[in-house]
N, C-alpha and C positions, 0 to 999 in steps of 0.2 A: 504494500500500500504506500502511495506517495505521501500520505499524511497519517499521523496518529491523531485521532479525534477523541477528545475527552469532554464529556458533558460536565456542566457546572451545576450548582445548586438551583439555578434558574433554568427550567426547561426551555430548550431552544437556543440558549447561549452556549456556544461551543468553543473550546480551545483546540486549535489546529497546530500541530507541530510537523513541519515538513521534513522529509528525508533529506539530509544534508550530506553531500559528498565532499570530504575535505582531506587535504594532505599538506605537506610542507609549503606548497605554492599558494594555498588559500582554500576556498570552498566554492561549491556550486550547488544551487537548489532551484527547483521550479517554485517561484513564489505564488503562481496561480496557473491552474489548468482546469478549464471548465468541466471537462469529462471526469477528471479525477476528483474534483470538488463535489460534483453530484454523486459520484459513486461512494465516496467516503462519508458524506454527510446525509445523503438521501434527499438533498435539496435541489430543486431545479430553479435556479434564479438567473436572471440576466443583469449584469452590471452595466450601467450606462455612464458612469462618471468616476474618474480617479481624482483624488485630492491629495495634496502634499503640503505639510506645514513644518516649519522649524520654530522651536520655542526654547527660551532660556529656562534654566533651573528655577523651579518655584512657580512657573506659569501653570495655571489651571484653566483648561478650556472645557466648558460644559456647565451643566449637563443639558445637551441639545437634543431636540427632536422636531419633526415636522408633523403637525396635527392633521394635515391633509398631505397626500403624496408621501406617506410614511416611508422612510428609507431603511432597508437592511444595509448593514455595513460589515465589510471584512477589513479589519484594521491590523496594522503591523508597524514596527519601528525599524528604521534602517540605520539610525545612528543614535546612540544614547539609550536611555531607559525611561519608561513611564509606568505609572500605576493607572491602569485603564478600568473604567467603571461602566456598567450597564445597570439601568434601573427600569423595572417593569412598570409601564404606564397604562396597562390594560385593566380597567376596573373589574372586568369579568374574570380576571385571572386570580387563582388562589395565592399568587405570589405578588399581587399588586403592591407597589411601593417598596418591594425588596430589591436589594442590590447585590451585585457580584463584582469583585475587583480582582484583577489579574496583572501581574508584572509582565510587561512586554519589553523586550530589549533587542538591540542589534545582535547581542551575544546569544540569547536563547532562541531567536528567530521565530518565536511563537506568533500566532495570529489569533484574533478573536472574532468570531461571527456573532453579530448582534442583530437579531431579527427586527423587522418593523414592529412598532409598538413599544419600543424601549427608548429611554433617554440615554445619551452617551456622553462621556467626558473623560478627560485624562489629566493627570498631574505629572509634570516633568520632574523626575527624581535625580537625574544626572546633570552635569554642567549645562547641557543642551540636548535636544532630541529632535530628530526628523521623523515625522509620523506620516504614513501613507495609508489611504483607505479607499476602497471601492464602494460605490453606493448603487442600490437597485432602483433609485429614482433620482431625478434632478433636484437641485437646490431651488426652492421657492421661498425667498425671504419673507413673503407675506404669511407663510404658514409655519415659519420657524418659531419655536418656543424654547424657553430656558427654564429648567427646574432649578430651584435654588440649591447651589452646590453644598451648602451646610445645613439643609433643613433637618432639624432634629427628628422629625417624623420618619425620615428615611434613614438617617444615621450613618452615612458613609464614613468609614474610618480611614480618612486620607492619611497617608504616611508622611506627616510634616509637622513642623512646629511653626506657630505664628499664622499669618494670613498669606494666602497665595497671591500671585499677580493675576488680576482678573480684568477682562474686558468689561466695558460699561453694561453690555447686554447680560453678562453673567452676574454682575453685581445686582442687576434688576430682576434676576430670576425669581419665579414665584414658588412658594412652598407647595408641597403636594396637595394640601387641603384646598387650595384655590387655583391650582394649575389646570390647564386643559388636559384632558386625558382621553384615552381610547375606550371604546365600549368593551 
């Protein structure tokens, strides 16, 4: 199998670890192959957009989601390390409001699949990090929402001391009790 797939405590959120071929010269791995992804995960998804960001240590991006045109995301880190988080935003789910956090790094080469219906965010824990992700729908700014990163009702245990560096939209995120959610 090209990936080892590990389910998380949140059904549908998956950790993917690619098969890496390495020697003294370096390494090689397929970061994405649609046929292998479908075979290993049982998911038939089409990705329509790739995004790439670079952030400094202490930057927290999220927790973002689109209330319409919900996006599934396949995320990974190519430089540095992040603590990556998914929060279930589906009111009908028995896991509504619960979160899962996974360390993704250039070294471990892990990827995280976050299905539509989840908020997503990450905290940079290294000096800097480059973050790549594929999405199953396009970005529609009018439908983007931000869940408050430190909402005590969700209780994400971010691995940091102090306050992270946040964008204005993340500072203005809404707590789960008043956030737009999925059915």
